[in-house]
Structure formats: structure tokens, C-alpha cells
ModelCIF file with pLDDT and N, C-alpha, C, O atoms, coordinates in Angstrom:
data_MODEL
#
_entry.id   MODEL 
#
_entity.id                         1 
_entity.type                       polymer 
_entity.pdbx_number_of_molecules   1 
#
_entity_poly.entity_id                      1 
_entity_poly.type                           'polypeptide(L)' 
_entity_poly.nstd_linkage                   no 
_entity_poly.nstd_monomer                   no 
_entity_poly.pdbx_seq_one_letter_code       MKFLKTMIRDTKAATAIEYGLIAALIAVAGITAFQAVGTSVKGTFTNASTAMNQ 
_entity_poly.pdbx_seq_one_letter_code_can   MKFLKTMIRDTKAATAIEYGLIAALIAVAGITAFQAVGTSVKGTFTNASTAMNQ 
_entity_poly.pdbx_strand_id                 A 
#
loop_
_entity_poly_seq.entity_id 
_entity_poly_seq.num 
_entity_poly_seq.mon_id 
_entity_poly_seq.hetero 
1 1  MET n 
1 2  LYS n 
1 3  PHE n 
1 4  LEU n 
1 5  LYS n 
1 6  THR n 
1 7  MET n 
1 8  ILE n 
1 9  ARG n 
1 10 ASP n 
1 11 THR n 
1 12 LYS n 
1 13 ALA n 
1 14 ALA n 
1 15 THR n 
1 16 ALA n 
1 17 ILE n 
1 18 GLU n 
1 19 TYR n 
1 20 GLY n 
1 21 LEU n 
1 22 ILE n 
1 23 ALA n 
1 24 ALA n 
1 25 LEU n 
1 26 ILE n 
1 27 ALA n 
1 28 VAL n 
1 29 ALA n 
1 30 GLY n 
1 31 ILE n 
1 32 THR n 
1 33 ALA n 
1 34 PHE n 
1 35 GLN n 
1 36 ALA n 
1 37 VAL n 
1 38 GLY n 
1 39 THR n 
1 40 SER n 
1 41 VAL n 
1 42 LYS n 
1 43 GLY n 
1 44 THR n 
1 45 PHE n 
1 46 THR n 
1 47 ASN n 
1 48 ALA n 
1 49 SER n 
1 50 THR n 
1 51 ALA n 
1 52 MET n 
1 53 ASN n 
1 54 GLN n 
#
_struct_asym.id          A 
_struct_asym.entity_id   1 
#
loop_
_ma_qa_metric.id 
_ma_qa_metric.mode 
_ma_qa_metric.name 
_ma_qa_metric.software_group_id 
_ma_qa_metric.type 
1 global pLDDT . pLDDT 
2 local  pLDDT . pLDDT 
#
_ma_qa_metric_global.metric_id      1 
_ma_qa_metric_global.metric_value   85.74 
_ma_qa_metric_global.model_id       1 
_ma_qa_metric_global.ordinal_id     1 
#
loop_
_ma_qa_metric_local.label_asym_id 
_ma_qa_metric_local.label_comp_id 
_ma_qa_metric_local.label_seq_id 
_ma_qa_metric_local.metric_id 
_ma_qa_metric_local.metric_value 
_ma_qa_metric_local.model_id 
_ma_qa_metric_local.ordinal_id 
A MET 1  2 63.00 1 1  
A LYS 2  2 69.00 1 2  
A PHE 3  2 68.00 1 3  
A LEU 4  2 63.00 1 4  
A LYS 5  2 69.00 1 5  
A THR 6  2 68.00 1 6  
A MET 7  2 61.00 1 7  
A ILE 8  2 62.00 1 8  
A ARG 9  2 68.00 1 9  
A ASP 10 2 64.00 1 10 
A THR 11 2 68.00 1 11 
A LYS 12 2 69.00 1 12 
A ALA 13 2 70.00 1 13 
A ALA 14 2 73.00 1 14 
A THR 15 2 81.00 1 15 
A ALA 16 2 80.00 1 16 
A ILE 17 2 84.00 1 17 
A GLU 18 2 88.00 1 18 
A TYR 19 2 90.00 1 19 
A GLY 20 2 91.00 1 20 
A LEU 21 2 94.00 1 21 
A ILE 22 2 96.00 1 22 
A ALA 23 2 96.00 1 23 
A ALA 24 2 97.00 1 24 
A LEU 25 2 97.00 1 25 
A ILE 26 2 97.00 1 26 
A ALA 27 2 97.00 1 27 
A VAL 28 2 97.00 1 28 
A ALA 29 2 97.00 1 29 
A GLY 30 2 96.00 1 30 
A ILE 31 2 96.00 1 31 
A THR 32 2 94.00 1 32 
A ALA 33 2 94.00 1 33 
A PHE 34 2 94.00 1 34 
A GLN 35 2 93.00 1 35 
A ALA 36 2 89.00 1 36 
A VAL 37 2 93.00 1 37 
A GLY 38 2 91.00 1 38 
A THR 39 2 89.00 1 39 
A SER 40 2 90.00 1 40 
A VAL 41 2 93.00 1 41 
A LYS 42 2 92.00 1 42 
A GLY 43 2 92.00 1 43 
A THR 44 2 93.00 1 44 
A PHE 45 2 94.00 1 45 
A THR 46 2 93.00 1 46 
A ASN 47 2 94.00 1 47 
A ALA 48 2 94.00 1 48 
A SER 49 2 93.00 1 49 
A THR 50 2 93.00 1 50 
A ALA 51 2 93.00 1 51 
A MET 52 2 94.00 1 52 
A ASN 53 2 91.00 1 53 
A GLN 54 2 85.00 1 54 
#
loop_
_atom_site.group_PDB 
_atom_site.id 
_atom_site.type_symbol 
_atom_site.label_atom_id 
_atom_site.label_alt_id 
_atom_site.label_comp_id 
_atom_site.label_asym_id 
_atom_site.label_entity_id 
_atom_site.label_seq_id 
_atom_site.pdbx_PDB_ins_code 
_atom_site.Cartn_x 
_atom_site.Cartn_y 
_atom_site.Cartn_z 
_atom_site.occupancy 
_atom_site.B_iso_or_equiv 
_atom_site.pdbx_formal_charge 
_atom_site.auth_seq_id 
_atom_site.auth_comp_id 
_atom_site.auth_asym_id 
_atom_site.auth_atom_id 
_atom_site.pdbx_PDB_model_num 
ATOM 1   N N  . MET A 1 1  ? -18.873 44.262  -6.669 1.00 63.00 ? 1  MET A N  1 
ATOM 2   C CA . MET A 1 1  ? -18.023 43.918  -7.791 1.00 63.00 ? 1  MET A CA 1 
ATOM 3   C C  . MET A 1 1  ? -16.552 44.115  -7.423 1.00 63.00 ? 1  MET A C  1 
ATOM 4   O O  . MET A 1 1  ? -15.695 43.333  -7.835 1.00 63.00 ? 1  MET A O  1 
ATOM 5   N N  . LYS A 1 2  ? -16.261 45.163  -6.647 1.00 69.00 ? 2  LYS A N  1 
ATOM 6   C CA . LYS A 1 2  ? -14.883 45.424  -6.245 1.00 69.00 ? 2  LYS A CA 1 
ATOM 7   C C  . LYS A 1 2  ? -14.365 44.302  -5.341 1.00 69.00 ? 2  LYS A C  1 
ATOM 8   O O  . LYS A 1 2  ? -13.204 43.906  -5.432 1.00 69.00 ? 2  LYS A O  1 
ATOM 9   N N  . PHE A 1 3  ? -15.246 43.796  -4.465 1.00 68.00 ? 3  PHE A N  1 
ATOM 10  C CA . PHE A 1 3  ? -14.863 42.707  -3.573 1.00 68.00 ? 3  PHE A CA 1 
ATOM 11  C C  . PHE A 1 3  ? -14.458 41.465  -4.377 1.00 68.00 ? 3  PHE A C  1 
ATOM 12  O O  . PHE A 1 3  ? -13.472 40.808  -4.045 1.00 68.00 ? 3  PHE A O  1 
ATOM 13  N N  . LEU A 1 4  ? -15.203 41.150  -5.414 1.00 63.00 ? 4  LEU A N  1 
ATOM 14  C CA . LEU A 1 4  ? -14.914 39.987  -6.253 1.00 63.00 ? 4  LEU A CA 1 
ATOM 15  C C  . LEU A 1 4  ? -13.567 40.148  -6.949 1.00 63.00 ? 4  LEU A C  1 
ATOM 16  O O  . LEU A 1 4  ? -12.793 39.193  -7.014 1.00 63.00 ? 4  LEU A O  1 
ATOM 17  N N  . LYS A 1 5  ? -13.278 41.325  -7.464 1.00 69.00 ? 5  LYS A N  1 
ATOM 18  C CA . LYS A 1 5  ? -11.994 41.575  -8.118 1.00 69.00 ? 5  LYS A CA 1 
ATOM 19  C C  . LYS A 1 5  ? -10.842 41.429  -7.125 1.00 69.00 ? 5  LYS A C  1 
ATOM 20  O O  . LYS A 1 5  ? -9.785  40.895  -7.462 1.00 69.00 ? 5  LYS A O  1 
ATOM 21  N N  . THR A 1 6  ? -11.055 41.904  -5.909 1.00 68.00 ? 6  THR A N  1 
ATOM 22  C CA . THR A 1 6  ? -10.021 41.797  -4.876 1.00 68.00 ? 6  THR A CA 1 
ATOM 23  C C  . THR A 1 6  ? -9.776  40.330  -4.529 1.00 68.00 ? 6  THR A C  1 
ATOM 24  O O  . THR A 1 6  ? -8.625  39.924  -4.363 1.00 68.00 ? 6  THR A O  1 
ATOM 25  N N  . MET A 1 7  ? -10.824 39.539  -4.418 1.00 61.00 ? 7  MET A N  1 
ATOM 26  C CA . MET A 1 7  ? -10.679 38.123  -4.081 1.00 61.00 ? 7  MET A CA 1 
ATOM 27  C C  . MET A 1 7  ? -9.965  37.361  -5.193 1.00 61.00 ? 7  MET A C  1 
ATOM 28  O O  . MET A 1 7  ? -9.163  36.469  -4.913 1.00 61.00 ? 7  MET A O  1 
ATOM 29  N N  . ILE A 1 8  ? -10.243 37.698  -6.437 1.00 62.00 ? 8  ILE A N  1 
ATOM 30  C CA . ILE A 1 8  ? -9.603  37.015  -7.562 1.00 62.00 ? 8  ILE A CA 1 
ATOM 31  C C  . ILE A 1 8  ? -8.115  37.344  -7.608 1.00 62.00 ? 8  ILE A C  1 
ATOM 32  O O  . ILE A 1 8  ? -7.300  36.476  -7.923 1.00 62.00 ? 8  ILE A O  1 
ATOM 33  N N  . ARG A 1 9  ? -7.757  38.572  -7.301 1.00 68.00 ? 9  ARG A N  1 
ATOM 34  C CA . ARG A 1 9  ? -6.349  38.989  -7.340 1.00 68.00 ? 9  ARG A CA 1 
ATOM 35  C C  . ARG A 1 9  ? -5.552  38.466  -6.150 1.00 68.00 ? 9  ARG A C  1 
ATOM 36  O O  . ARG A 1 9  ? -4.332  38.324  -6.243 1.00 68.00 ? 9  ARG A O  1 
ATOM 37  N N  . ASP A 1 10 ? -6.219  38.178  -5.035 1.00 64.00 ? 10 ASP A N  1 
ATOM 38  C CA . ASP A 1 10 ? -5.533  37.714  -3.824 1.00 64.00 ? 10 ASP A CA 1 
ATOM 39  C C  . ASP A 1 10 ? -5.217  36.229  -3.962 1.00 64.00 ? 10 ASP A C  1 
ATOM 40  O O  . ASP A 1 10 ? -6.108  35.385  -3.864 1.00 64.00 ? 10 ASP A O  1 
ATOM 41  N N  . THR A 1 11 ? -3.952  35.920  -4.188 1.00 68.00 ? 11 THR A N  1 
ATOM 42  C CA . THR A 1 11 ? -3.547  34.530  -4.381 1.00 68.00 ? 11 THR A CA 1 
ATOM 43  C C  . THR A 1 11 ? -2.867  33.945  -3.149 1.00 68.00 ? 11 THR A C  1 
ATOM 44  O O  . THR A 1 11 ? -2.480  32.777  -3.162 1.00 68.00 ? 11 THR A O  1 
ATOM 45  N N  . LYS A 1 12 ? -2.715  34.728  -2.090 1.00 69.00 ? 12 LYS A N  1 
ATOM 46  C CA . LYS A 1 12 ? -2.039  34.219  -0.890 1.00 69.00 ? 12 LYS A CA 1 
ATOM 47  C C  . LYS A 1 12 ? -2.814  33.077  -0.259 1.00 69.00 ? 12 LYS A C  1 
ATOM 48  O O  . LYS A 1 12 ? -2.221  32.080  0.153  1.00 69.00 ? 12 LYS A O  1 
ATOM 49  N N  . ALA A 1 13 ? -4.120  33.206  -0.176 1.00 70.00 ? 13 ALA A N  1 
ATOM 50  C CA . ALA A 1 13 ? -4.931  32.155  0.442  1.00 70.00 ? 13 ALA A CA 1 
ATOM 51  C C  . ALA A 1 13 ? -4.886  30.884  -0.397 1.00 70.00 ? 13 ALA A C  1 
ATOM 52  O O  . ALA A 1 13 ? -4.775  29.783  0.143  1.00 70.00 ? 13 ALA A O  1 
ATOM 53  N N  . ALA A 1 14 ? -4.971  31.033  -1.709 1.00 73.00 ? 14 ALA A N  1 
ATOM 54  C CA . ALA A 1 14 ? -4.917  29.866  -2.590 1.00 73.00 ? 14 ALA A CA 1 
ATOM 55  C C  . ALA A 1 14 ? -3.570  29.176  -2.478 1.00 73.00 ? 14 ALA A C  1 
ATOM 56  O O  . ALA A 1 14 ? -3.508  27.947  -2.462 1.00 73.00 ? 14 ALA A O  1 
ATOM 57  N N  . THR A 1 15 ? -2.503  29.933  -2.401 1.00 81.00 ? 15 THR A N  1 
ATOM 58  C CA . THR A 1 15 ? -1.174  29.357  -2.272 1.00 81.00 ? 15 THR A CA 1 
ATOM 59  C C  . THR A 1 15 ? -1.038  28.616  -0.954 1.00 81.00 ? 15 THR A C  1 
ATOM 60  O O  . THR A 1 15 ? -0.456  27.532  -0.917 1.00 81.00 ? 15 THR A O  1 
ATOM 61  N N  . ALA A 1 16 ? -1.554  29.170  0.117  1.00 80.00 ? 16 ALA A N  1 
ATOM 62  C CA . ALA A 1 16 ? -1.491  28.513  1.423  1.00 80.00 ? 16 ALA A CA 1 
ATOM 63  C C  . ALA A 1 16 ? -2.263  27.194  1.405  1.00 80.00 ? 16 ALA A C  1 
ATOM 64  O O  . ALA A 1 16 ? -1.807  26.197  1.964  1.00 80.00 ? 16 ALA A O  1 
ATOM 65  N N  . ILE A 1 17 ? -3.412  27.191  0.772  1.00 84.00 ? 17 ILE A N  1 
ATOM 66  C CA . ILE A 1 17 ? -4.210  25.967  0.671  1.00 84.00 ? 17 ILE A CA 1 
ATOM 67  C C  . ILE A 1 17 ? -3.462  24.918  -0.153 1.00 84.00 ? 17 ILE A C  1 
ATOM 68  O O  . ILE A 1 17 ? -3.452  23.740  0.206  1.00 84.00 ? 17 ILE A O  1 
ATOM 69  N N  . GLU A 1 18 ? -2.844  25.334  -1.240 1.00 88.00 ? 18 GLU A N  1 
ATOM 70  C CA . GLU A 1 18 ? -2.082  24.395  -2.069 1.00 88.00 ? 18 GLU A CA 1 
ATOM 71  C C  . GLU A 1 18 ? -0.930  23.784  -1.289 1.00 88.00 ? 18 GLU A C  1 
ATOM 72  O O  . GLU A 1 18 ? -0.699  22.578  -1.368 1.00 88.00 ? 18 GLU A O  1 
ATOM 73  N N  . TYR A 1 19 ? -0.202  24.605  -0.535 1.00 90.00 ? 19 TYR A N  1 
ATOM 74  C CA . TYR A 1 19 ? 0.893   24.076  0.280  1.00 90.00 ? 19 TYR A CA 1 
ATOM 75  C C  . TYR A 1 19 ? 0.364   23.111  1.334  1.00 90.00 ? 19 TYR A C  1 
ATOM 76  O O  . TYR A 1 19 ? 0.999   22.094  1.612  1.00 90.00 ? 19 TYR A O  1 
ATOM 77  N N  . GLY A 1 20 ? -0.759  23.407  1.907  1.00 91.00 ? 20 GLY A N  1 
ATOM 78  C CA . GLY A 1 20 ? -1.369  22.503  2.891  1.00 91.00 ? 20 GLY A CA 1 
ATOM 79  C C  . GLY A 1 20 ? -1.734  21.164  2.281  1.00 91.00 ? 20 GLY A C  1 
ATOM 80  O O  . GLY A 1 20 ? -1.511  20.117  2.888  1.00 91.00 ? 20 GLY A O  1 
ATOM 81  N N  . LEU A 1 21 ? -2.295  21.197  1.083  1.00 94.00 ? 21 LEU A N  1 
ATOM 82  C CA . LEU A 1 21 ? -2.650  19.951  0.398  1.00 94.00 ? 21 LEU A CA 1 
ATOM 83  C C  . LEU A 1 21 ? -1.406  19.139  0.034  1.00 94.00 ? 21 LEU A C  1 
ATOM 84  O O  . LEU A 1 21 ? -1.409  17.914  0.152  1.00 94.00 ? 21 LEU A O  1 
ATOM 85  N N  . ILE A 1 22 ? -0.356  19.809  -0.403 1.00 96.00 ? 22 ILE A N  1 
ATOM 86  C CA . ILE A 1 22 ? 0.891   19.117  -0.726 1.00 96.00 ? 22 ILE A CA 1 
ATOM 87  C C  . ILE A 1 22 ? 1.475   18.479  0.522  1.00 96.00 ? 22 ILE A C  1 
ATOM 88  O O  . ILE A 1 22 ? 1.928   17.335  0.473  1.00 96.00 ? 22 ILE A O  1 
ATOM 89  N N  . ALA A 1 23 ? 1.472   19.192  1.637  1.00 96.00 ? 23 ALA A N  1 
ATOM 90  C CA . ALA A 1 23 ? 1.995   18.648  2.886  1.00 96.00 ? 23 ALA A CA 1 
ATOM 91  C C  . ALA A 1 23 ? 1.183   17.436  3.336  1.00 96.00 ? 23 ALA A C  1 
ATOM 92  O O  . ALA A 1 23 ? 1.753   16.454  3.813  1.00 96.00 ? 23 ALA A O  1 
ATOM 93  N N  . ALA A 1 24 ? -0.124  17.493  3.194  1.00 97.00 ? 24 ALA A N  1 
ATOM 94  C CA . ALA A 1 24 ? -0.975  16.360  3.562  1.00 97.00 ? 24 ALA A CA 1 
ATOM 95  C C  . ALA A 1 24 ? -0.692  15.153  2.680  1.00 97.00 ? 24 ALA A C  1 
ATOM 96  O O  . ALA A 1 24 ? -0.653  14.024  3.168  1.00 97.00 ? 24 ALA A O  1 
ATOM 97  N N  . LEU A 1 25 ? -0.497  15.380  1.395  1.00 97.00 ? 25 LEU A N  1 
ATOM 98  C CA . LEU A 1 25 ? -0.191  14.283  0.465  1.00 97.00 ? 25 LEU A CA 1 
ATOM 99  C C  . LEU A 1 25 ? 1.141   13.641  0.811  1.00 97.00 ? 25 LEU A C  1 
ATOM 100 O O  . LEU A 1 25 ? 1.264   12.416  0.789  1.00 97.00 ? 25 LEU A O  1 
ATOM 101 N N  . ILE A 1 26 ? 2.131   14.446  1.126  1.00 97.00 ? 26 ILE A N  1 
ATOM 102 C CA . ILE A 1 26 ? 3.442   13.916  1.509  1.00 97.00 ? 26 ILE A CA 1 
ATOM 103 C C  . ILE A 1 26 ? 3.327   13.117  2.810  1.00 97.00 ? 26 ILE A C  1 
ATOM 104 O O  . ILE A 1 26 ? 3.952   12.065  2.942  1.00 97.00 ? 26 ILE A O  1 
ATOM 105 N N  . ALA A 1 27 ? 2.543   13.600  3.760  1.00 97.00 ? 27 ALA A N  1 
ATOM 106 C CA . ALA A 1 27 ? 2.359   12.888  5.023  1.00 97.00 ? 27 ALA A CA 1 
ATOM 107 C C  . ALA A 1 27 ? 1.703   11.526  4.799  1.00 97.00 ? 27 ALA A C  1 
ATOM 108 O O  . ALA A 1 27 ? 2.131   10.532  5.384  1.00 97.00 ? 27 ALA A O  1 
ATOM 109 N N  . VAL A 1 28 ? 0.680   11.474  3.968  1.00 97.00 ? 28 VAL A N  1 
ATOM 110 C CA . VAL A 1 28 ? 0.003   10.206  3.683  1.00 97.00 ? 28 VAL A CA 1 
ATOM 111 C C  . VAL A 1 28 ? 0.957   9.239   2.989  1.00 97.00 ? 28 VAL A C  1 
ATOM 112 O O  . VAL A 1 28 ? 0.981   8.052   3.315  1.00 97.00 ? 28 VAL A O  1 
ATOM 113 N N  . ALA A 1 29 ? 1.739   9.732   2.042  1.00 97.00 ? 29 ALA A N  1 
ATOM 114 C CA . ALA A 1 29 ? 2.704   8.874   1.348  1.00 97.00 ? 29 ALA A CA 1 
ATOM 115 C C  . ALA A 1 29 ? 3.761   8.350   2.321  1.00 97.00 ? 29 ALA A C  1 
ATOM 116 O O  . ALA A 1 29 ? 4.157   7.187   2.245  1.00 97.00 ? 29 ALA A O  1 
ATOM 117 N N  . GLY A 1 30 ? 4.216   9.207   3.231  1.00 96.00 ? 30 GLY A N  1 
ATOM 118 C CA . GLY A 1 30 ? 5.210   8.783   4.218  1.00 96.00 ? 30 GLY A CA 1 
ATOM 119 C C  . GLY A 1 30 ? 4.670   7.721   5.160  1.00 96.00 ? 30 GLY A C  1 
ATOM 120 O O  . GLY A 1 30 ? 5.353   6.739   5.451  1.00 96.00 ? 30 GLY A O  1 
ATOM 121 N N  . ILE A 1 31 ? 3.459   7.913   5.632  1.00 96.00 ? 31 ILE A N  1 
ATOM 122 C CA . ILE A 1 31 ? 2.844   6.928   6.532  1.00 96.00 ? 31 ILE A CA 1 
ATOM 123 C C  . ILE A 1 31 ? 2.692   5.587   5.824  1.00 96.00 ? 31 ILE A C  1 
ATOM 124 O O  . ILE A 1 31 ? 2.977   4.540   6.406  1.00 96.00 ? 31 ILE A O  1 
ATOM 125 N N  . THR A 1 32 ? 2.249   5.614   4.586  1.00 94.00 ? 32 THR A N  1 
ATOM 126 C CA . THR A 1 32 ? 2.090   4.381   3.821  1.00 94.00 ? 32 THR A CA 1 
ATOM 127 C C  . THR A 1 32 ? 3.424   3.675   3.627  1.00 94.00 ? 32 THR A C  1 
ATOM 128 O O  . THR A 1 32 ? 3.512   2.456   3.776  1.00 94.00 ? 32 THR A O  1 
ATOM 129 N N  . ALA A 1 33 ? 4.455   4.434   3.297  1.00 94.00 ? 33 ALA A N  1 
ATOM 130 C CA . ALA A 1 33 ? 5.782   3.850   3.093  1.00 94.00 ? 33 ALA A CA 1 
ATOM 131 C C  . ALA A 1 33 ? 6.323   3.260   4.385  1.00 94.00 ? 33 ALA A C  1 
ATOM 132 O O  . ALA A 1 33 ? 6.891   2.168   4.372  1.00 94.00 ? 33 ALA A O  1 
ATOM 133 N N  . PHE A 1 34 ? 6.156   3.965   5.506  1.00 94.00 ? 34 PHE A N  1 
ATOM 134 C CA . PHE A 1 34 ? 6.649   3.451   6.788  1.00 94.00 ? 34 PHE A CA 1 
ATOM 135 C C  . PHE A 1 34 ? 5.914   2.180   7.201  1.00 94.00 ? 34 PHE A C  1 
ATOM 136 O O  . PHE A 1 34 ? 6.519   1.282   7.788  1.00 94.00 ? 34 PHE A O  1 
ATOM 137 N N  . GLN A 1 35 ? 4.626   2.093   6.906  1.00 93.00 ? 35 GLN A N  1 
ATOM 138 C CA . GLN A 1 35 ? 3.883   0.879   7.229  1.00 93.00 ? 35 GLN A CA 1 
ATOM 139 C C  . GLN A 1 35 ? 4.404   -0.301  6.410  1.00 93.00 ? 35 GLN A C  1 
ATOM 140 O O  . GLN A 1 35 ? 4.556   -1.402  6.939  1.00 93.00 ? 35 GLN A O  1 
ATOM 141 N N  . ALA A 1 36 ? 4.676   -0.081  5.136  1.00 89.00 ? 36 ALA A N  1 
ATOM 142 C CA . ALA A 1 36 ? 5.185   -1.154  4.285  1.00 89.00 ? 36 ALA A CA 1 
ATOM 143 C C  . ALA A 1 36 ? 6.565   -1.603  4.758  1.00 89.00 ? 36 ALA A C  1 
ATOM 144 O O  . ALA A 1 36 ? 6.837   -2.802  4.819  1.00 89.00 ? 36 ALA A O  1 
ATOM 145 N N  . VAL A 1 37 ? 7.423   -0.669  5.087  1.00 93.00 ? 37 VAL A N  1 
ATOM 146 C CA . VAL A 1 37 ? 8.767   -0.998  5.573  1.00 93.00 ? 37 VAL A CA 1 
ATOM 147 C C  . VAL A 1 37 ? 8.667   -1.705  6.924  1.00 93.00 ? 37 VAL A C  1 
ATOM 148 O O  . VAL A 1 37 ? 9.398   -2.664  7.171  1.00 93.00 ? 37 VAL A O  1 
ATOM 149 N N  . GLY A 1 38 ? 7.782   -1.249  7.792  1.00 91.00 ? 38 GLY A N  1 
ATOM 150 C CA . GLY A 1 38 ? 7.602   -1.877  9.099  1.00 91.00 ? 38 GLY A CA 1 
ATOM 151 C C  . GLY A 1 38 ? 7.169   -3.323  8.987  1.00 91.00 ? 38 GLY A C  1 
ATOM 152 O O  . GLY A 1 38 ? 7.658   -4.179  9.724  1.00 91.00 ? 38 GLY A O  1 
ATOM 153 N N  . THR A 1 39 ? 6.254   -3.603  8.070  1.00 89.00 ? 39 THR A N  1 
ATOM 154 C CA . THR A 1 39 ? 5.800   -4.974  7.857  1.00 89.00 ? 39 THR A CA 1 
ATOM 155 C C  . THR A 1 39 ? 6.946   -5.846  7.354  1.00 89.00 ? 39 THR A C  1 
ATOM 156 O O  . THR A 1 39 ? 7.093   -6.990  7.785  1.00 89.00 ? 39 THR A O  1 
ATOM 157 N N  . SER A 1 40 ? 7.742   -5.319  6.459  1.00 90.00 ? 40 SER A N  1 
ATOM 158 C CA . SER A 1 40 ? 8.880   -6.059  5.926  1.00 90.00 ? 40 SER A CA 1 
ATOM 159 C C  . SER A 1 40 ? 9.918   -6.342  7.002  1.00 90.00 ? 40 SER A C  1 
ATOM 160 O O  . SER A 1 40 ? 10.438  -7.454  7.090  1.00 90.00 ? 40 SER A O  1 
ATOM 161 N N  . VAL A 1 41 ? 10.218  -5.348  7.814  1.00 93.00 ? 41 VAL A N  1 
ATOM 162 C CA . VAL A 1 41 ? 11.206  -5.520  8.892  1.00 93.00 ? 41 VAL A CA 1 
ATOM 163 C C  . VAL A 1 41 ? 10.694  -6.518  9.925  1.00 93.00 ? 41 VAL A C  1 
ATOM 164 O O  . VAL A 1 41 ? 11.458  -7.336  10.438 1.00 93.00 ? 41 VAL A O  1 
ATOM 165 N N  . LYS A 1 42 ? 9.404   -6.447  10.227 1.00 92.00 ? 42 LYS A N  1 
ATOM 166 C CA . LYS A 1 42 ? 8.820   -7.386  11.185 1.00 92.00 ? 42 LYS A CA 1 
ATOM 167 C C  . LYS A 1 42 ? 8.978   -8.818  10.678 1.00 92.00 ? 42 LYS A C  1 
ATOM 168 O O  . LYS A 1 42 ? 9.333   -9.714  11.444 1.00 92.00 ? 42 LYS A O  1 
ATOM 169 N N  . GLY A 1 43 ? 8.718   -9.033  9.400  1.00 92.00 ? 43 GLY A N  1 
ATOM 170 C CA . GLY A 1 43 ? 8.873   -10.363 8.814  1.00 92.00 ? 43 GLY A CA 1 
ATOM 171 C C  . GLY A 1 43 ? 10.313  -10.843 8.877  1.00 92.00 ? 43 GLY A C  1 
ATOM 172 O O  . GLY A 1 43 ? 10.563  -12.017 9.152  1.00 92.00 ? 43 GLY A O  1 
ATOM 173 N N  . THR A 1 44 ? 11.243  -9.966  8.630  1.00 93.00 ? 44 THR A N  1 
ATOM 174 C CA . THR A 1 44 ? 12.661  -10.325 8.678  1.00 93.00 ? 44 THR A CA 1 
ATOM 175 C C  . THR A 1 44 ? 13.071  -10.730 10.087 1.00 93.00 ? 44 THR A C  1 
ATOM 176 O O  . THR A 1 44 ? 13.759  -11.736 10.258 1.00 93.00 ? 44 THR A O  1 
ATOM 177 N N  . PHE A 1 45 ? 12.667  -9.974  11.092 1.00 94.00 ? 45 PHE A N  1 
ATOM 178 C CA . PHE A 1 45 ? 13.006  -10.307 12.470 1.00 94.00 ? 45 PHE A CA 1 
ATOM 179 C C  . PHE A 1 45 ? 12.315  -11.588 12.929 1.00 94.00 ? 45 PHE A C  1 
ATOM 180 O O  . PHE A 1 45 ? 12.894  -12.368 13.685 1.00 94.00 ? 45 PHE A O  1 
ATOM 181 N N  . THR A 1 46 ? 11.084  -11.809 12.477 1.00 93.00 ? 46 THR A N  1 
ATOM 182 C CA . THR A 1 46 ? 10.387  -13.042 12.816 1.00 93.00 ? 46 THR A CA 1 
ATOM 183 C C  . THR A 1 46 ? 11.123  -14.241 12.238 1.00 93.00 ? 46 THR A C  1 
ATOM 184 O O  . THR A 1 46 ? 11.305  -15.248 12.922 1.00 93.00 ? 46 THR A O  1 
ATOM 185 N N  . ASN A 1 47 ? 11.548  -14.138 10.983 1.00 94.00 ? 47 ASN A N  1 
ATOM 186 C CA . ASN A 1 47 ? 12.297  -15.235 10.353 1.00 94.00 ? 47 ASN A CA 1 
ATOM 187 C C  . ASN A 1 47 ? 13.620  -15.477 11.070 1.00 94.00 ? 47 ASN A C  1 
ATOM 188 O O  . ASN A 1 47 ? 14.009  -16.626 11.279 1.00 94.00 ? 47 ASN A O  1 
ATOM 189 N N  . ALA A 1 48 ? 14.302  -14.425 11.442 1.00 94.00 ? 48 ALA A N  1 
ATOM 190 C CA . ALA A 1 48 ? 15.581  -14.573 12.144 1.00 94.00 ? 48 ALA A CA 1 
ATOM 191 C C  . ALA A 1 48 ? 15.364  -15.215 13.521 1.00 94.00 ? 48 ALA A C  1 
ATOM 192 O O  . ALA A 1 48 ? 16.138  -16.078 13.935 1.00 94.00 ? 48 ALA A O  1 
ATOM 193 N N  . SER A 1 49 ? 14.320  -14.797 14.218 1.00 93.00 ? 49 SER A N  1 
ATOM 194 C CA . SER A 1 49 ? 14.031  -15.358 15.529 1.00 93.00 ? 49 SER A CA 1 
ATOM 195 C C  . SER A 1 49 ? 13.678  -16.839 15.423 1.00 93.00 ? 49 SER A C  1 
ATOM 196 O O  . SER A 1 49 ? 14.127  -17.650 16.233 1.00 93.00 ? 49 SER A O  1 
ATOM 197 N N  . THR A 1 50 ? 12.885  -17.183 14.437 1.00 93.00 ? 50 THR A N  1 
ATOM 198 C CA . THR A 1 50 ? 12.501  -18.586 14.235 1.00 93.00 ? 50 THR A CA 1 
ATOM 199 C C  . THR A 1 50 ? 13.722  -19.432 13.918 1.00 93.00 ? 50 THR A C  1 
ATOM 200 O O  . THR A 1 50 ? 13.858  -20.544 14.429 1.00 93.00 ? 50 THR A O  1 
ATOM 201 N N  . ALA A 1 51 ? 14.602  -18.921 13.086 1.00 93.00 ? 51 ALA A N  1 
ATOM 202 C CA . ALA A 1 51 ? 15.816  -19.672 12.721 1.00 93.00 ? 51 ALA A CA 1 
ATOM 203 C C  . ALA A 1 51 ? 16.733  -19.867 13.925 1.00 93.00 ? 51 ALA A C  1 
ATOM 204 O O  . ALA A 1 51 ? 17.358  -20.920 14.055 1.00 93.00 ? 51 ALA A O  1 
ATOM 205 N N  . MET A 1 52 ? 16.823  -18.885 14.796 1.00 94.00 ? 52 MET A N  1 
ATOM 206 C CA . MET A 1 52 ? 17.692  -19.012 15.978 1.00 94.00 ? 52 MET A CA 1 
ATOM 207 C C  . MET A 1 52 ? 17.097  -19.959 17.014 1.00 94.00 ? 52 MET A C  1 
ATOM 208 O O  . MET A 1 52 ? 17.840  -20.605 17.754 1.00 94.00 ? 52 MET A O  1 
ATOM 209 N N  . ASN A 1 53 ? 15.776  -20.053 17.080 1.00 91.00 ? 53 ASN A N  1 
ATOM 210 C CA . ASN A 1 53 ? 15.147  -20.921 18.067 1.00 91.00 ? 53 ASN A CA 1 
ATOM 211 C C  . ASN A 1 53 ? 15.149  -22.394 17.660 1.00 91.00 ? 53 ASN A C  1 
ATOM 212 O O  . ASN A 1 53 ? 14.872  -23.260 18.491 1.00 91.00 ? 53 ASN A O  1 
ATOM 213 N N  . GLN A 1 54 ? 15.453  -22.689 16.412 1.00 85.00 ? 54 GLN A N  1 
ATOM 214 C CA . GLN A 1 54 ? 15.436  -24.076 15.952 1.00 85.00 ? 54 GLN A CA 1 
ATOM 215 C C  . GLN A 1 54 ? 16.741  -24.766 16.189 1.00 85.00 ? 54 GLN A C  1 
ATOM 216 O O  . GLN A 1 54 ? 16.887  -25.942 15.856 1.00 85.00 ? 54 GLN A O  1 
#
């Protein structure tokens, strides 16, 4: 019973897990945003290259 009370009071592990989840969410959002921007930039350069070659 004492072990259970100690685990409930110990919030350091829970806080570390929460920070890890937040960091993972930010990383996924960043990767998604960079992919969208990369696709847009690629299209812009392709259009510019096509216009210069004509």
C-alpha cells in the first residue's frame, strides 16, 4: 500500500512522459509543415524553369 501511495505522489515520471509526447507532437507537425512547404517550393521552381526554357 505504501508503494502505491509513493507512485501516486511521484509526478516526475508523468511530467517527463508528457514533455516527451509534446515534443513528439511538435516534431510530427514540423515534418508535415516542411513537406507541404517543400512541395510548394518545388512547384514554384518547376514553373520558373519551364517558363525560362520556353
